[in-house]
C-alpha positions in Angstrom: 40.4 -28.6 7.6 42.2 -29.0 10.9 43.4 -25.9 12.7 47.1 -25.5 12.9 48.6 -25.5 16.4 51.6 -23.4 17.1 54.2 -23.4 19.9 56.1 -20.4 21.3 59.9 -20.8 21.7 59.4 -21.5 25.4 56.8 -24.2 24.7 59.1 -25.7 22.1 62.0 -25.9 24.6 59.6 -27.7 26.9 58.7 -30.1 24.1 62.3 -31.1 23.9 62.6 -31.3 27.7 65.0 -28.4 27.8 67.6 -30.0 25.6 67.1 -27.1 23.2 67.0 -23.8 25.0 65.2 -20.6 23.9 68.6 -19.0 23.3 69.6 -21.9 21.0 66.3 -21.5 19.1 67.1 -17.7 18.7 70.5 -18.5 17.4 69.1 -21.1 15.0 66.6 -18.6 13.6 69.4 -16.1 13.0 71.4 -18.7 11.1 68.3 -20.0 9.3 68.8 -23.6 10.7 66.6 -25.7 12.8 62.8 -26.0 12.5 60.8 -23.7 10.3 59.0 -20.9 12.1 56.4 -18.2 11.5 56.9 -14.6 12.5 53.8 -12.6 13.3 54.8 -9.1 14.3 57.4 -9.7 17.1 56.0 -13.1 17.9 57.8 -16.3 16.8 55.7 -19.4 16.4 56.5 -23.0 15.5 53.9 -25.1 13.7 53.4 -28.6 15.3 53.0 -30.0 11.7 56.4 -28.6 10.7 58.0 -29.7 14.0 56.8 -33.3 13.4 58.2 -33.1 9.9 61.5 -31.7 11.2 61.7 -34.4 13.9 61.3 -37.1 11.3 64.1 -35.6 9.2 66.4 -35.8 12.2 65.8 -39.4 13.1 69.0 -41.3 13.6 68.7 -44.9 12.4 70.7 -47.4 14.2 71.9 -50.7 12.8 70.1 -53.7 14.1 72.0 -56.6 15.6 75.3 -54.7 15.4 76.0 -55.5 19.0 74.7 -58.4 21.0 73.2 -57.4 24.3 73.4 -60.2 26.8 70.1 -61.0 28.5 71.5 -63.2 31.2 69.3 -66.1 30.2 71.5 -67.7 27.6 74.1 -70.4 28.1 77.2 -69.5 26.2 
């Protein structure tokens, strides 16, 4: 069985390139929104497996061929 890897809130913020701050994660936890977490004593940890699942649930699917992007090689 593979070991679970966990991230701290600071590491999770880095994972999302700072787009989600540690303070935002704290607010989300208090509201019970955002990614699932584990609390061990005073430590808050986020499972990579759960984060991957949460990411997949937040994928925004875009319509294909909705807009035509000119390539500059076509003769109209």
